[in-house]
C-alpha positions in Angstrom: 0.0 0.0 0.0 3.0 2.4 0.4 3.1 3.4 -3.2 -0.7 3.8 -3.4 -0.6 6.1 -0.3 2.0 8.3 -2.0 0.0 8.4 -5.2 -3.1 9.4 -3.3 -1.3 12.5 -2.0 -0.8 13.8 -5.5 -3.5 12.5 -7.8 -7.2 12.5 -8.2 -9.1 10.3 -10.7 -8.9 7.7 -13.5 -10.1 5.9 -16.6 -9.3 6.3 -20.1 -7.2 9.1 -21.6 -4.8 11.8 -20.5 -4.3 15.3 -19.3 -2.1 17.0 -16.8 0.7 16.0 -14.6 2.7 17.0 -11.7 6.3 15.9 -11.8 7.6 19.3 -11.0 9.5 20.5 -14.0 7.7 22.6 -16.5 9.8 21.2 -19.3 9.1 17.5 -19.5 11.9 15.0 -19.8 9.7 13.4 -22.4 9.5 16.5 -24.6 10.6 16.0 -28.1 11.5 18.0 -31.1 9.9 18.8 -34.3 8.2 21.7 -35.7 5.4 23.1 -37.5 4.8 21.8 -41.0 2.1 21.4 -43.5 -0.7 19.2 -42.2 0.6 15.7 -42.5 -2.0 14.3 -44.8 -2.0 10.5 -45.1 -3.5 8.6 -47.9 -5.0 5.2 -47.1 -3.3 3.8 -50.2 -0.4 6.0 -51.2 1.4 5.6 -54.5 4.7 3.9 -54.2 3.6 2.0 -51.1 4.9 -1.5 -51.1 7.3 -3.0 -48.7 9.8 -0.5 -47.3 13.5 -1.3 -47.3 13.9 0.4 -43.9 16.5 2.7 -45.3 16.0 6.3 -46.5 18.4 8.1 -48.8 20.1 9.7 -45.8 20.9 6.2 -44.5 23.0 5.4 -47.5 26.7 5.9 -47.4 28.1 8.5 -49.8 31.7 7.7 -50.9 33.9 7.1 -47.8 31.7 9.3 -45.5 30.3 7.6 -42.5 26.5 7.3 -43.0 24.2 9.2 -40.6 21.3 7.1 -39.4 18.2 9.2 -39.5 15.6 6.4 -39.5 14.2 4.2 -36.7 12.3 1.1 -37.7 9.7 -0.2 -35.1 7.6 -3.3 -35.7 3.9 -2.9 -35.1 1.5 -5.8 -34.9 -2.0 -4.4 -35.2 -3.8 -1.9 -37.5 -7.5 -1.1 -37.2 -7.4 0.9 -40.4 -7.5 4.4 -38.9 -5.1 7.0 -37.8 -7.6 8.5 -35.4 -6.3 7.5 -31.9 -9.9 7.8 -30.5 -10.8 4.7 -32.5 -7.5 2.8 -32.6 -6.9 -0.7 -31.3 -3.5 -1.9 -30.1 -1.1 0.0 -27.8 1.7 -0.3 -30.3 0.2 1.7 -33.1 -1.5 4.1 -30.7 1.9 4.7 -29.1 3.2 5.5 -32.6 0.5 8.1 -33.0 1.6 9.6 -29.6 4.4 11.1 -31.7 1.8 12.9 -33.8 -0.7 13.8 -31.0 0.1 14.7 -27.4 -1.8 14.5 -24.1 -1.7 17.2 -21.5 0.9 15.2 -19.6 2.5 11.8 -19.6 3.3 9.5 -16.6 6.7 8.0 -16.2 7.4 4.4 -15.1 8.0 5.9 -11.6 4.5 7.4 -11.5 5.6 11.0 -11.8 3.9 13.3 -14.2 5.7 14.8 -17.2 4.1 18.0 -18.4 3.5 18.3 -22.2 0.6 20.4 -23.4 -0.1 21.4 -19.8 2.4 23.2 -17.6 0.6 22.9 -14.2 -2.2 21.1 -12.5 -3.8 22.6 -9.4 -6.4 20.5 -7.5 -8.6 23.3 -6.0 -10.7 20.4 -4.6 -10.4 16.7 -5.3 -13.2 17.1 -7.9 -12.1 20.5 -9.3 -8.9 20.8 -11.2 -7.4 23.9 -12.8 -5.1 23.0 -15.7 -2.7 25.6 -17.0 -1.9 25.1 -20.7 1.4 25.6 -22.5 1.4 28.8 -24.6 2.9 29.1 -28.1 2.0 25.6 -29.2 0.6 25.0 -32.7 -0.9 22.0 -34.5 0.9 20.7 -37.6 -1.4 22.9 -39.8 -0.4 26.0 -37.9 -3.5 26.4 -35.8 -2.8 27.5 -32.2 -3.5 25.1 -29.3 -5.7 26.5 -26.6 -8.5 25.8 -24.0 -11.2 25.3 -26.7 -9.2 22.4 -28.1 -9.0 20.8 -24.7 -12.8 21.1 -24.2 -13.4 19.6 -27.6 -10.9 16.8 -26.9 -12.7 15.9 -23.7 -16.0 15.8 -25.5 -14.4 13.3 -28.0 -13.1 11.2 -25.1 -16.6 10.7 -23.7 -18.7 10.7 -26.8 -17.1 8.3 -29.3 -19.8 6.2 -31.1 -19.5 2.6 -30.2 -16.7 3.1 -27.6 -16.9 3.4 -23.8 -16.5 6.8 -22.1 -13.0 7.6 -21.1 -13.9 9.7 -18.1 -17.4 8.7 -16.9 -17.4 11.0 -13.9 -16.1 14.1 -15.7 -18.9 16.7 -15.8 -18.7 18.1 -19.2 -21.5 20.6 -18.6 -19.5 22.2 -15.7 -16.1 21.9 -17.2 -15.1 25.2 -18.8 -12.3 27.5 -19.9 -11.2 30.2 -17.4 -9.1 31.9 -20.1 -7.4 31.0 -23.4 -4.8 28.9 -21.5 -6.6 27.7 -18.4 -9.3 25.0 -18.1 -11.4 24.1 -15.1 -12.3 20.4 -15.0 -15.1 19.4 -12.8 -15.8 15.8 -11.8 -19.0 14.4 -10.3 -16.8 12.4 -7.8 -13.2 11.9 -6.9 -11.5 9.2 -9.0 -8.1 8.0 -7.9 -7.0 7.0 -11.4 -7.8 9.9 -13.7 -4.4 11.6 -13.3 -2.8 8.5 -14.9 -5.3 7.8 -17.6 -5.3 11.4 -18.8 -1.9 10.5 -20.2 -3.8 8.5 -22.8 -6.1 11.4 -23.8 -4.7 13.0 -26.9 -5.6 16.6 -27.8 -7.3 17.5 -31.1 -7.7 20.7 -33.1 -11.4 21.8 -32.8 -11.1 24.0 -35.9 -9.7 21.1 -38.1 -12.5 18.9 -37.0 -15.1 21.6 -37.6 -16.5 20.9 -34.1 -17.5 17.4 -35.3 -16.8 14.9 -32.4 -16.6 12.0 -34.8 -14.3 13.9 -37.2 -14.1 11.2 -39.9 -11.3 13.2 -41.6 -8.9 12.3 -38.8 -8.9 8.6 -39.9 -6.6 9.6 -42.9 -5.5 13.2 -42.3 -4.2 13.6 -38.7 -3.3 16.9 -37.3 -1.5 17.0 -33.9 0.8 19.0 -31.8 3.5 16.3 -31.6 7.1 16.2 -32.8 6.3 14.2 -35.9 3.7 14.2 -38.7 2.4 11.4 -40.9 4.3 11.2 -44.2 2.9 7.9 -45.5 0.3 5.3 -44.4 -0.8 2.1 -46.1 -3.4 0.1 -44.2 -2.0 -3.2 -42.8 1.4 -2.3 -44.4 3.2 0.6 -42.7 3.0 4.0 -41.1 5.8 6.5 -41.7 6.4 9.7 -39.6 8.7 12.6 -40.2 10.0 15.1 -37.7 8.1 18.4 -38.3 9.4 22.0 -38.2 7.9 24.3 -35.7 7.4 21.9 -32.9 7.2 23.6 -29.5 9.8 21.3 -27.9 13.2 19.9 -28.5 13.9 18.6 -32.0 14.0 14.8 -32.2 17.5 13.3 -32.8 16.0 10.8 -35.3 14.3 12.4 -38.3 12.2 9.5 -39.6 10.1 6.8 -37.8 9.0 3.8 -39.9 6.4 1.4 -38.4 5.9 -1.7 -40.6 2.9 -3.8 -39.7 4.0 -7.4 -39.0 1.3 -9.8 -38.0 3.4 -13.0 -38.2 5.8 -13.9 -35.4 8.3 -15.3 -37.9 8.3 -12.0 -39.8 9.2 -10.2 -36.6 12.1 -12.5 -35.7 13.5 -12.5 -39.2 13.3 -8.7 -39.2 15.2 -8.5 -35.9 17.8 -11.0 -37.2 18.5 -9.0 -40.4 18.3 -5.6 -38.8 15.2 -4.6 -40.8 13.6 -3.4 -37.6 15.3 -1.8 -34.6 12.6 -2.3 -32.0 10.0 -5.0 -31.7 8.0 -6.9 -29.1 9.3 -10.4 -29.0 6.9 -13.4 -29.2 7.1 -15.5 -26.1 8.3 -18.6 -27.8 11.3 -16.7 -29.3 12.5 -14.7 -26.2 15.3 -17.0 -25.3 16.5 -17.2 -28.9 16.5 -13.4 -29.4 18.4 -13.0 -26.2 21.3 -14.8 -28.0 21.4 -12.4 -31.0 24.3 -9.9 -31.2 23.6 -6.2 -31.3 20.2 -6.5 -29.6 19.2 -5.7 -26.0 16.2 -7.6 -24.7 14.2 -6.2 -21.8 11.8 -8.6 -20.1 9.5 -7.1 -17.5 6.0 -7.1 -16.0 3.8 -4.5 -14.3 2.3 -1.7 -16.3 3.8 -3.0 -19.6 2.3 -6.5 -19.1 -1.5 -7.0 -18.8 -2.9 -10.3 -17.5 -4.5 -12.8 -19.9 -8.1 -13.5 -18.9 -11.1 -15.4 -20.1 -14.4 -13.3 -20.0 -17.8 -14.9 -19.8 -20.8 -13.5 -21.5 -23.7 -13.3 -19.0 -26.3 -12.3 -21.5 -29.5 -14.3 -22.4 -27.9 -15.3 -25.7 -25.1 -17.2 -23.9 -25.0 -20.5 -22.1 -23.5 -18.6 -19.1 -26.6 -16.5 -18.5 -27.5 -16.6 -14.8 -25.3 -19.7 -14.6 -22.3 -19.3 -12.2 -21.8 -23.0 -12.0 -21.1 -23.2 -15.7 -18.5 -20.5 -15.4 -16.8 -22.2 -12.5 -16.8 -25.5 -14.5 -14.9 -23.8 -17.3 -12.5 -22.2 -14.9 -11.7 -25.5 -13.1 -11.3 -27.3 -16.4 -8.4 -25.0 -17.5 -4.9 -26.2 -17.0 -3.3 -22.7 -16.5 0.2 -24.2 -15.9 0.1 -25.6 -19.4 -0.9 -22.2 -20.7 2.1 -20.6 -19.0 4.4 -23.2 -20.5 3.0 -23.5 -24.0 1.6 -20.1 -24.8 4.1 -18.0 -22.8 7.2 -20.3 -22.8 7.4 -19.8 -19.0 7.5 -16.0 -19.2 4.6 -15.6 -16.8 2.9 -17.1 -13.8 -0.5 -18.6 -13.0 -2.9 -15.8 -11.8 -3.8 -15.9 -8.1 -6.6 -13.3 -8.2 -9.0 -11.7 -10.7 -6.7 -8.8 -11.5 -2.9 -8.4 -12.0 -0.7 -9.4 -9.2 1.6 -6.6 -10.3 -0.8 -3.9 -9.1 0.7 -1.5 -6.5 -2.0 -2.2 -4.0 -2.3 -6.0 -4.0 -2.2 -7.7 -0.5 -1.5 -11.3 0.4 -5.0 -11.7 1.8 -6.5 -11.1 -1.7 -4.7 -14.1 -3.2 -5.9 -17.7 -3.9 -9.6 -17.2 -3.0 -12.2 -19.6 -4.4 -11.3 -21.2 -7.7 -8.0 -19.4 -7.7 -7.0 -21.5 -4.7 -8.3 -24.7 -6.2 -6.8 -24.4 -9.7 -7.0 -27.2 -12.2 -9.5 -29.8 -11.2 -11.1 -31.6 -14.2 -13.1 -34.0 -12.0 -14.9 -31.2 -10.1 -15.2 -29.3 -13.4 -17.0 -32.2 -15.1 -19.4 -32.5 -12.2 -20.2 -28.8 -12.4 -20.5 -28.9 -16.2 -23.1 -31.7 -15.8 -25.0 -29.9 -13.0 -25.1 -26.6 -14.9 -26.2 -28.1 -18.2 -23.0 -27.2 -20.0 -22.6 -30.8 -21.4 -24.1 -31.0 -24.8 -23.9 -27.3 -25.5 -21.6 -25.7 -28.1 -19.5 -22.7 -26.8 -18.0 -20.1 -29.0 -14.6 -18.7 -27.9 -13.3 -15.5 -29.6 -9.8 -14.0 -29.5 -8.2 -10.9 -31.0 -5.9 -12.9 -33.4 -2.7 -12.3 -31.5 -0.5 -15.5 -31.6 -0.6 -16.0 -27.8 -4.4 -15.4 -27.6 -4.9 -18.0 -30.3 -2.9 -20.6 -28.5 -4.7 -19.8 -25.2 -8.1 -20.2 -26.9 -7.0 -23.5 -28.4 -5.7 -24.9 -25.1 -9.0 -23.9 -23.4 -10.8 -25.7 -26.2 -8.8 -28.8 -25.6 -9.3 -28.7 -21.8 -13.1 -28.4 -22.2 -13.2 -31.3 -24.6 -11.6 -33.4 -21.8 -14.7 -32.8 -19.6 -17.2 -33.4 -22.5 -17.8 -29.7 -23.4 -17.6 -28.7 -27.1 -16.0 -25.3 -27.8 -15.4 -23.6 -31.2 -12.7 -21.0 -31.6 -13.0 -17.9 -33.8 -9.8 -16.0 -34.4 -10.7 -12.4 -35.2 -8.7 -9.7 -36.9 -7.8 -6.5 -35.2 -10.3 -4.5 -37.2 -13.3 -6.5 -36.1 -12.2 -7.4 -32.6 -13.5 -4.4 -30.7 -16.8 -4.3 -32.4 -17.5 -8.0 -31.7 -16.1 -8.2 -28.1 -18.5 -5.4 -27.1 -21.5 -7.1 -28.7 -22.9 -9.6 -26.2 -24.9 -11.4 -28.9 -21.9 -12.8 -30.8 -20.0 -15.1 -28.5 -19.9 -17.0 -25.2 -16.3 -16.5 -24.0 -13.6 -14.0 -25.0 -9.8 -14.4 -24.5 -8.8 -10.9 -23.5 -6.9 -9.1 -20.8 -7.2 -7.1 -17.6 -5.1 -4.0 -17.4 -5.2 -0.6 -15.6 -3.0 2.4 -16.5 -3.0 3.4 -12.8 -1.9 0.0 -11.7 -4.6 -0.1 -9.0 -7.2 -2.8 -8.2 -9.8 0.0 -8.1 -9.5 0.8 -11.8 -9.4 -2.9 -12.7 -12.6 -3.6 -11.0 -14.4 -0.4 -11.9 -13.6 -0.5 -15.6 -13.8 -4.1 -16.5 -17.1 -4.8 -14.6 -18.7 -1.7 -16.0 -17.5 -1.8 -19.6 -16.5 -5.2 -20.8 -18.8 -7.3 -22.9 -20.5 -4.1 -23.9 -21.6 -3.4 -20.4 -23.4 -6.8 -20.2 -22.3 -7.3 -16.6 -24.4 -4.2 -15.6 -27.5 -5.5 -17.4 -27.7 -9.2 -16.5 -28.1 -11.2 -13.2 -25.2 -12.8 -11.3 -24.5 -13.5 -7.7 -23.7 -10.4 -5.6 -24.3 -8.1 -8.6 -25.9 -5.2 -6.7 -23.3 -5.1 -4.0 -20.4 -5.5 -6.5 -21.7 -2.6 -8.7 -22.2 -0.5 -5.6 -18.6 -1.1 -4.5 -17.1 -0.9 -8.0 -18.7 2.5 -8.7 -17.6 3.9 -5.3 -14.1 2.5 -5.0 -12.5 5.0 -7.3 -13.5 7.8 -5.0 -12.0 6.3 -1.8 -8.9 7.8 -0.3 -8.9 6.2 3.2 -6.3 3.3 3.1 -8.2 0.9 5.3 -11.6 1.5 3.6 -9.9 1.0 0.3 -8.2 -2.2 1.4 -11.4 -3.7 2.9 -13.3 -2.8 -0.3 -10.7 -4.5 -2.4 -11.1 -7.6 -0.3 -14.8 -7.7 -0.6 -14.7 -7.0 -4.4 -12.2 -9.8 -4.8 -14.4 -12.2 -2.9 -17.6 -11.2 -4.8 -15.9 -11.4 -8.2 -14.4 -14.8 -7.4 -17.9 -16.1 -6.5 -19.6 -14.6 -9.5 -16.8 -15.5 -12.0 -17.5 -12.7 -14.5 -14.0 -13.5 -15.8 -11.2 -15.8 -14.9 -7.7 -14.5 -14.8 -5.3 -17.0 -16.4 -1.8 -15.7 -16.6 0.2 -12.8 -15.2 2.2 -12.2 -18.3 5.7 -10.8 -18.7 6.6 -8.8 -21.8 9.8 -8.7 -23.8 11.0 -5.9 -26.1 14.2 -6.2 -28.2 15.9 -3.1 -29.4 19.1 -2.2 -31.3 22.0 -1.9 -28.7 23.2 1.3 -30.5 20.0 3.1 -29.4 20.2 5.5 -26.5 17.4 6.9 -24.5 15.2 3.8 -24.3 12.7 4.4 -21.5 9.3 3.0 -20.9 6.3 5.0 -19.7 3.9 3.6 -17.1 1.4 2.9 -19.9 3.8 0.5 -21.5 4.6 2.8 -24.4 7.7 4.9 -25.0 8.6 8.3 -26.3 10.5 7.6 -29.6 11.4 11.3 -29.9 13.8 10.8 -27.0 15.8 8.1 -28.8 19.1 8.7 -30.6 21.7 6.6 -32.4 25.0 6.2 -30.6 26.1 7.0 -27.0 
């Protein structure tokens, strides 16, 4: 609880995007260079697309001169077909667009705020914030950044068609500008995670969008305040960024960022071996091999960068799990999670011991190993519950997002269920359709997904996933302890007393373990390989990084 107590002294509320920050220095360590430039228009199918070589003309040696590396190649794995961060999927591509758009502040891995488009955050009250904005900032098209853009961006965060609200307790009617460079944010209640999640809330140009919250033009023609602008984009192929002139901060050391989309694990490994990419997430089965490659540094870690793998149950009337906790427990007890750790994650993870990540800052020993988490793999009891609940003879549909580890997890669960006489079919979805289907409770029975919270608190885990997953189905359908769970989940974010918070976590864990809305499978680790000649590699608490701080050489 020590870190949580420290956080509670300086922060206020959480869930979904980003905004201020209080590390202390007005000039952020994460500031990057660039400059004003023509609006970086991106064409969905630019001429001369094709597979990039990873080298720009400036990368080529001229005579005997030592070539200057001005391009960084970073492998991306998902592309939803849009450059609008409000509708993106996948942290890797969204993190790339962080170089085009900026939040009010970022949050370092140490939990400290790094001011970007804001220069100060004053909490007049826990539910009233005054945010001072940086003056002299322009968007890539030359439009000035001001308080009107912040108000418009907050409206986007909470009113995206088909997407959950980023800041449900933000009172948009009372939030207002005090002057051109000061915004007063008003919240309906205190939320201990908002300071963190504002780091994911990018700021948009109201004038460019014409006041239109959906702003369809942003899908192909982004316009941000960041150090880079889009120079080329080909859906499911690559995204290219170039440092722009007129950026308010320090000029990036690396001029060009190239993000090839690589959906196949073998393609990623080959690209690391040959030097085609300089940074890439490493598939679990290849971590030990990549660690042996020369000229590469491999960082393996957990925490904010590593969500847990979980299996979500659909409690709607269209699913076999409707008002049927015994069926959900049967599935949980049938799953051999040790095998999942070994086969899907090559040992780079551990069997989950509670419904949320064990790496959260406020986990206590007493929350661990309750209910089915203490029993683990028990196919005999699982089969008995499957028969009792009517699960035998039914066909279950499992969906996953198409990532290699998720596919393996889904197939292992399918095999485990077959062992107790339950038929399950697996549907591997593509990134473009994943979010639309996983939030539609009429289309599946179970979903292999994750639990993650930018604030690294149990409060945000319980609040967000209970309220918003499966399209909010958990708030609409019956399950044991529902009323009490929703009462606690919707109040826990506003708690600041350490003992009250701890006791609430305990009760929420007990209730969720009994209801089995989802079953946590593996606390994953995450491996990232990068060229050893790169300097400035530093992760943010969200798991992303500021590419503008990287440079070639010491």
